[in-house]
C-alpha positions as CSV (number, residue, x, y, z in Angstrom):
1,M,57.4,108.6,-4.6
2,G,56.6,107.4,-8.1
3,R,53.4,109.4,-8.3
4,N,52.1,112.9,-7.7
5,K,52.0,113.2,-4.0
6,M,49.8,116.3,-4.1
7,L,47.0,113.9,-5.2
8,L,47.6,111.3,-2.5
9,S,44.6,110.9,-0.2
10,V,44.9,112.1,3.4
11,A,41.9,111.7,5.5
12,G,39.7,111.3,2.4
13,K,40.9,114.3,0.4
14,P,44.0,115.1,-1.7
15,M,47.1,116.2,0.3
16,L,47.2,119.5,-1.5
17,C,43.6,120.4,-0.5
18,H,44.6,120.2,3.2
19,V,47.3,122.8,2.6
20,L,45.0,125.1,0.6
21,E,42.3,124.9,3.4
22,A,44.9,125.7,6.0
23,A,46.0,128.8,4.0
24,L,42.4,129.9,3.4
25,H,41.1,129.2,7.0
26,G,44.3,130.8,8.3
27,G,43.2,134.1,6.8
28,L,45.7,134.4,3.9
29,S,44.6,136.5,1.0
30,P,45.2,136.1,-1.8
31,V,46.2,132.5,-1.9
32,L,48.3,131.6,-4.9
33,L,48.5,128.0,-6.1
34,V,51.6,127.4,-8.2
35,L,51.0,124.4,-10.4
36,G,53.6,122.4,-12.5
37,N,53.8,118.7,-12.7
38,E,50.4,117.1,-13.7
39,A,48.8,120.5,-13.4
40,G,45.5,119.2,-15.0
41,P,44.8,116.4,-12.6
42,V,45.9,118.5,-9.6
43,L,43.6,121.4,-10.7
44,D,40.8,118.8,-11.2
45,A,41.3,117.7,-7.6
46,V,41.3,121.2,-6.3
47,R,38.1,121.9,-8.3
48,A,36.4,118.7,-7.0
49,H,36.9,120.0,-3.5
50,G,35.4,123.4,-4.2
51,L,38.7,125.3,-3.8
52,E,39.4,126.5,-7.3
53,Q,37.2,129.6,-6.9
54,K,39.1,130.6,-3.7
55,V,42.6,130.6,-5.0
56,I,44.5,132.2,-7.8
57,V,46.1,129.5,-10.0
58,V,49.5,130.3,-11.5
59,D,51.2,128.0,-14.0
60,N,54.9,127.1,-13.7
61,P,56.0,125.7,-17.1
62,E,59.6,125.3,-15.8
63,F,58.6,123.1,-12.8
64,A,61.1,120.4,-14.0
65,S,64.0,122.7,-13.2
66,G,63.2,122.6,-9.5
67,Q,61.5,124.2,-6.5
68,S,63.2,127.6,-7.2
69,T,61.1,128.0,-10.4
70,S,57.9,127.7,-8.4
71,L,59.1,130.2,-5.9
72,R,60.0,132.6,-8.7
73,V,56.6,132.3,-10.4
74,G,55.0,132.7,-7.0
75,V,56.7,135.9,-5.9
76,D,56.2,137.3,-9.4
77,S,52.5,136.8,-8.9
78,V,52.2,138.4,-5.5
79,P,50.2,141.6,-5.7
80,K,52.4,144.8,-5.2
81,S,50.1,145.7,-2.2
82,C,51.4,142.7,-0.2
83,D,54.2,143.2,2.4
84,G,55.4,139.6,1.9
85,A,54.5,136.1,1.1
86,M,54.0,132.9,3.1
87,F,55.3,129.8,1.4
88,L,53.3,126.7,2.2
89,L,54.5,123.4,0.9
90,G,52.0,121.1,-0.8
91,D,53.5,118.1,1.0
92,Q,52.7,119.3,4.5
93,P,49.1,118.4,4.9
94,L,49.1,118.5,8.7
95,V,49.9,122.3,9.1
96,R,47.0,123.8,10.9
97,A,45.1,127.0,10.0
98,H,45.7,128.3,13.5
99,T,49.5,128.1,12.8
100,V,49.1,129.9,9.5
101,R,47.2,132.7,11.3
102,L,49.9,132.9,14.1
103,L,52.7,133.2,11.6
104,A,50.8,135.8,9.5
105,N,50.0,137.8,12.7
106,A,53.7,137.7,13.7
107,F,54.7,138.9,10.3
108,A,52.1,141.7,10.4
109,R,53.7,143.0,13.6
110,E,57.2,143.0,12.1
111,P,56.9,142.9,8.3
112,E,60.6,143.5,7.7
113,R,61.6,140.2,9.2
114,W,61.4,136.6,8.0
115,V,59.1,134.5,10.1
116,A,59.4,130.7,10.7
117,P,57.6,128.3,13.1
118,I,59.5,126.3,15.7
119,H,58.2,123.0,17.1
120,D,60.1,120.8,19.6
121,G,63.2,122.9,19.0
122,R,63.1,122.4,15.2
123,R,62.5,125.0,12.5
124,G,59.7,124.1,10.2
125,N,57.5,125.5,7.4
126,P,55.7,127.5,6.2
127,V,58.0,130.5,6.3
128,V,57.1,134.1,5.6
129,A,59.4,136.3,3.5
130,P,59.3,140.1,3.4
131,C,58.8,141.5,-0.1
132,A,62.2,143.2,0.2
133,W,63.7,139.7,-0.3
134,F,61.7,138.8,-3.4
135,K,64.6,139.9,-5.7
136,R,66.9,137.4,-4.0
137,I,64.3,134.7,-4.1
138,R,64.0,135.2,-7.8
139,E,67.8,134.6,-8.1
140,L,67.5,131.0,-6.6
141,H,68.2,128.2,-9.1
142,G,67.6,124.5,-9.1
143,D,65.7,122.4,-6.6
144,T,66.3,124.7,-3.7
145,G,64.3,127.1,-1.5
146,P,65.2,130.2,0.6
147,R,66.6,128.1,3.5
148,E,70.1,129.8,3.2
149,Y,68.5,133.2,3.5
150,L,66.9,132.4,6.9
151,Q,70.4,131.9,8.3
152,Q,71.6,135.3,7.3
153,K,71.8,137.9,10.0
154,E,70.0,140.5,7.9
155,A,66.9,138.2,7.7
156,R,66.4,138.9,11.4
157,L,64.5,135.6,11.5
158,L,61.6,135.7,13.9
159,R,61.0,132.2,15.4
160,V,57.5,131.6,16.5
161,E,56.9,128.7,18.9
162,V,53.9,126.6,17.7
163,D,52.2,123.6,19.1
164,D,51.8,122.1,15.7
165,P,53.9,119.1,14.7
166,G,52.6,119.5,11.1
167,V,55.3,122.2,10.5
168,I,58.1,119.7,10.8
169,H,56.3,116.8,8.9
170,D,56.4,116.6,5.2
171,V,55.8,113.7,2.9
172,D,58.8,112.7,0.7
173,T,58.7,108.9,1.1
174,P,56.1,106.1,1.1
175,E,57.0,105.5,4.8
176,E,56.3,109.2,5.6
177,Y,53.0,108.9,3.8
178,A,52.1,105.7,5.7
179,A,53.0,107.5,9.0
180,L,50.4,110.3,8.3
181,E,47.6,108.1,9.6
182,S,49.1,108.0,13.1
183,L,49.6,111.8,13.1
184,I,46.1,112.8,12.0
C-alpha cells in the first residue's frame, strides 16, 4: 500500500486501534501486540488512543522476514498458563468484539481444537490455536501463517458461524481501504 496500513484512519482512529479494542472488549487477556515495521509511530498511535497500558507490547526485530516471525514472537510471549492464542490481524478493523468473544468461548469449551469463524460460507480470521500447536507455529518461515495447519485432520477445526463480515475483510489494497467506508 506504500504506507503503514496499521496507521490508516478508519472511522477517525488508526486501523490497528480497532483491532486492539475488539480484542480487549472481546474479553481476551492478556492481549499481546507484536510490533515490527515502524514500531515507534505505531506505538505512538496506540498510546494516543489510551491502549498502551492495556496491552503487552512485544518487539519483532525480524519483521522484514515475514508474517511467520510475528507469529513466532507472539507464541513465544504467550504465558504458560494459557491454553491457546487467538491471532487477530492488524488489517481487519471491522472484526467485532462480540465475534472475538464467541470464538474465545468456543475454544474454552474445546481447547484442544483450532477455532475459526465462518461468514457467508467463507472461513475468516481471527483463528484460535491450541498451545499444543505452538511448536509447529514456531517452525513456519517466510510470509505465511498457519493456514495449512487448519486443513489438517488433526487440527479438528471447529468452524463457528458468525454474523460478522469483518472476519472476511482485510485491507491489502487502496481499493479495499476505500471500500471500508461502505462497510462501517
